[in-house]
C-alpha angles and dihedrals in degrees: 000000000000106000084217114144108231118227115279093021134116127203122245132178089206123083101232117215120228128154145152120247127349126337109263113247105216120230110180097204092052096043122101139156123221131202108192158138112054095036133104093240124003117237126216117193128195121220092259093049089050096051091049091061116104116275131223132190128216139160116241135186112220126210120188121201087228083073106259124121125192118193132208105011111160116218134192120203149098118314115236091230090056091053090052092050085070091069140045103246120213114256094238097052113129103153141040134203116209116206134203142169119289109183104316097335112100089204098035095110126049141163128200122225139170111254095217091065095052100060095093134085090267098072111078145139101241130213102168140021146183137193142165091297101034136058118213110309138152116267110259127247087254092054094050111280132210095025132358132178115232113194128207116277088256088081135062111251097250083081087067101088115214121218089017119208109166156354120233114200112216139185094207131038116257128181120255128210100297093031090062086054095058104276121134120280091217101034100194105173091200090060092041091241097169103136138019 
């Protein structure tokens, strides 16, 4: 976390809300999280199983491609590396695609990311947050409740999938939802990698 404002960005203390499609209406009995593709055996977790996993806390700077940046939000959630410890990952896996609800499709939204940049404490599926203006609280439905991926600050926030439903392990990079629509595959805000 650098607290460095990337080029073309402005700082805000608010957490603006932007999303594609309808706000997902959580139904615990129907919700599940899948870890699949280049794994020995895929894993499907219920909401209760997911919430029983160990939690971590970390503070992350967020940078949105729409030009806002928010520094110093502390999140609580499940580290991506802890989720991947539940499966045997294929030896040639180099990328992941993180899925989430888009309208009624649990795999309608996705974002691609390089796996080697997600092994730290700043890659987690979050359930709660706090900042200078809020004590600990659950993320809202508009922010991705019940589970949202928050990427490291080295990625624009569209890589932070709302209403997260799964992780696909991949040997080759593949575009996600916005990448298919012309956004950058790498999405580094400090290099202003907004579009292809």
